[in-house]
Structures are given as structure tokens and as C-alpha cells.
C-alpha positions, 0 to 999 in steps of 0.5 A, spaced: 527 476 493 532 477 487 532 469 485 524 469 485 524 473 478 528 467 475 524 462 479 517 465 476 520 466 469 523 459 468 517 455 470 520 452 476 514 456 480 509 452 476 512 445 476 513 445 484 506 448 485 503 442 481 507 437 485 504 441 492 512 441 494 512 446 499 506 444 502 510 437 504 515 441 507 512 446 511 505 450 511 508 456 513 513 456 507 507 454 503 503 460 505 509 464 504 510 462 497 503 462 495 502 469 496 508 471 491 505 475 486 509 476 479 514 481 480 514 487 475 520 488 471 522 494 475 521 491 482 528 492 484 529 499 481 528 506 485 527 510 479 524 516 483 528 522 484 531 524 491 527 531 490 521 532 486 518 539 485 511 541 486 507 543 480 505 550 480 505 553 487 509 549 492 504 548 498 508 543 502 514 539 503 513 532 504 518 526 505 515 520 502 516 513 505 518 507 499 517 501 504 519 494 503 514 490 500 511 495 496 517 497 492 518 490 490 511 487 489 507 493 487 512 499 485 507 503 481 504 505 487 510 509 489 510 512 482 503 514 483 503 517 489 509 522 488 505 524 481 499 525 486 503 529 491 507 534 486 500 535 482 497 538 488 502 543 490 507 538 494 515 538 493 516 531 495 523 528 498 525 521 497 531 520 502 536 515 498 538 511 504 531 510 507 530 502 509 525 498 513 520 502 517 520 496 522 513 494 521 514 486 520 519 486 526 515 490 530 509 485 529 514 479 531 516 482 537 523 483 535 523 490 539 531 491 539 531 490 531 525 495 530 528 500 535 535 500 530 530 500 524 526 506 527 533 510 529 535 509 522 529 511 518 529 518 523 536 519 521 534 518 514 528 523 514 532 528 518 530 535 514 525 540 514 519 537 512 511 539 513 509 531 513 512 524 512 507 521 508 506 513 507 502 510 502 502 503 506 497 503 512 502 497 516 508 502 515 504 508 517 501 505 523 508 503 526 511 510 524 506 513 528 508 509 534 516 511 534 515 515 540 512 509 544 517 505 541 523 509 542 521 512 549 526 510 553 532 512 548 535 518 551 538 520 544 532 519 540 526 519 545 524 527 543 526 526 536 522 520 535 516 524 538 517 529 533 518 525 527 511 521 529 507 527 530 509 529 522 507 522 519 501 522 515 497 516 511 497 520 504 490 519 504 489 522 511 494 528 508 491 529 502 484 530 505 486 535 510 490 539 505 485 538 499 486 537 492 488 542 487 489 538 481 483 537 476 480 530 476 477 527 470 473 521 469 476 514 469 471 511 464 465 514 460 460 511 464 459 511 471 465 507 475 463 502 481 468 501 486 468 498 493 473 501 498 477 495 502 478 498 510 485 495 512 485 494 519 492 498 520 488 503 517 481 503 520 483 500 527 490 502 528 490 509 525 482 511 525 482 512 518 476 511 514 472 517 512 478 520 508 479 515 503 472 515 501 472 522 501 478 523 496 475 517 491 468 520 491 471 527 488 473 523 482 467 524 477 463 518 475 465 514 481 460 510 485 462 508 491 459 502 494 460 499 501 461 491 503 458 488 509 462 487 515 467 492 512 471 492 518 473 484 517 480 483 517 482 480 510 487 475 513 493 478 512 494 482 518 502 483 518 505 476 518 498 472 520 497 469 513 504 466 514 503 464 521 496 462 521 495 460 513 488 456 514 485 461 518 487 467 514 485 464 508 478 463 510 478 470 512 480 472 505 475 468 502 470 471 506 473 478 505 473 477 497 466 474 497 463 481 501 467 485 496 464 482 490 457 482 493 457 489 492 457 489 485 463 493 484 467 492 478 474 495 482 477 494 489 481 500 492 485 498 497 491 502 501 495 497 504 500 492 500 499 486 505 491 486 503 493 487 496 497 481 496 492 477 500 485 479 496 489 478 489 491 471 491 484 469 493 481 473 487 485 468 483 484 462 487 476 463 486 477 464 479 474 471 479 479 476 476 477 483 479 482 489 479 485 491 486 488 498 485 491 503 490 487 510 491 493 513 489 493 510 482 486 512 481 487 519 483 493 519 479 489 516 473 484 521 474 489 527 474 493 524 468 486 523 464 488 515 463 481 511 462 480 504 465 477 499 460 469 498 461 470 490 462 468 488 469 472 482 469 478 484 465 481 491 467 488 491 466 492 496 470 494 502 465 501 504 463 504 508 469 509 511 466 511 518 468 
């Protein structure tokens, strides 16, 4: 991915897109290129310390998975997650050698590679932890399957079960242990938002109420519900690359349903959904902020205010 930054900044991306270059070569390649968001300046920097102390009394010691796609395309989510956890009494451990969780290879049926990645990740988090927290639902769903993925491995079968039992989506974890940090309003007036259910969260992990419970604790938030909330956005792991036309239609319908709520902001807890929905919003010429619930909680804890404009809410600086 490192050449992508140069590809975007030199104007080559804009030129090739205007020529429909990739569409002439391969629909899958064109779909992959079209999904590329603009890489942030800190895309290749893991600036989080290996251990971050809890603020106040330490309630829990948790490990944080950084993910692969998210740490490149939207690294601000990991920074926000770490701040929210420490603000709520968690000591956060970030293993430096953690690699891919194996979700994408698992989606493609590459089971041997998935098993190798699972073993590597289990080794990376082999320390005393109350939970392994994940902020991307696709990753979380796969990590919770490690007991099944490695069930025939004599050296890792029991370790995989123990590891999987500790895996929690960060929203699931925080809803379970409760927030202790004080939350401030995100705007002077009520803020209407809509929560988008990622399939790996809703169907795979059966998590639906917890994100909504957390968001409603932010003063002034009015949460609205879309039609067909369980409808897939079209991302679905690698589906939007393998079946771009059908995925695009699902994305268009999902964005239409989200916008029809009249909300001014979309909360989404999966990086694949974030990329897919953001792309469709851009295609339709209907800009609308898409933020992870951890970013919203982080802003509420730090007292960061969002601008009031419905159509243009820039993401505030997420510096610590």
C-alpha cells in the first residue's frame, strides 16, 4: 500500500480514473481501486505505546487489536479506542508483533494461512489479560472463531478456545463493564445520528443493543433507526471486490436508507462498512460524516464539539 500515497498525491489516480483505465482491464481491479480512500499522513505509523495506563483506578487489563485495513485507512479509530478504554479505567496493552487476524484469508477459504495467522496472533497476546478488545467487527468475528479454526491443532486447540473466550468487541466490552468517564454533548443542540449495523456484528456476533446503549449515553444524542437495518451494505468481507455490481447496488440502497432517517451523522463500527458507505456517499454527491462509535465517545470524553452543519462535519483533530 505504500505506493498508494504517491499514486494519490501526484494526480495519477485522478487521471487514470477519468480514463476508466482499470475498468478496461478488470472489473475486480476497478472495484478495488475505487474503494481506496485517501490515505492519512499517519497511515503507516503505529504511534500507540505498548502499554497505556488506566486513568484513575485500574479496573481491567485489556489487549487491543490494531487490525490491518483499519490501521491504514482509518488509524484515528485505534487512537480513539485506546483513549476511551484508558479513560474508563482500563490498562491497555498493544503487542508490537501482532499481525493480521486472518479474517480476509478466512473469507477466501485459505484455511492454512488463516491457521498460521491465528497461531501468530495468539502468541502475540500471550499475556495476562481480562479481555482482548476489537474495534472492527470483521476481525472480532474471526477471532471469536479461533477455537473452531484451530480445533484440530494439538498445540493450539485449548489455547485458541481460551483466547476466543476473551475476545470482545469494544462496544460489547464497554456496555458490559460500564462507562465511568464523564460524557459531554457533541453539539450545543441535539445531534441526530443513525447507527449502521455491520453484518459481522449483527449476524455474526449478535451485537446490536450495546452500541446503541453507549451512543445514547452521550448527552444530546438522538439516535434514529433506518429501514432494513439488517440489510448488508455490500462490503461483506471481500464481496465488494468479487461482485462489484451487486455490492454497489446494496451500497446505494443502504446509503439511501441511512440518509432517509434525516440524521446528520452515521455511526459505523466496521472498517469495511466505513469504506463502502463513504464511497457511495461520495458517488451520490451527498457528503455526510461516517464515524466510529469510539470516535464519538472519545470526543464526548474530551469535550470536542462537532460543527453544526448537516452537510459538512469535518472530523476534528484526534491528537492525544
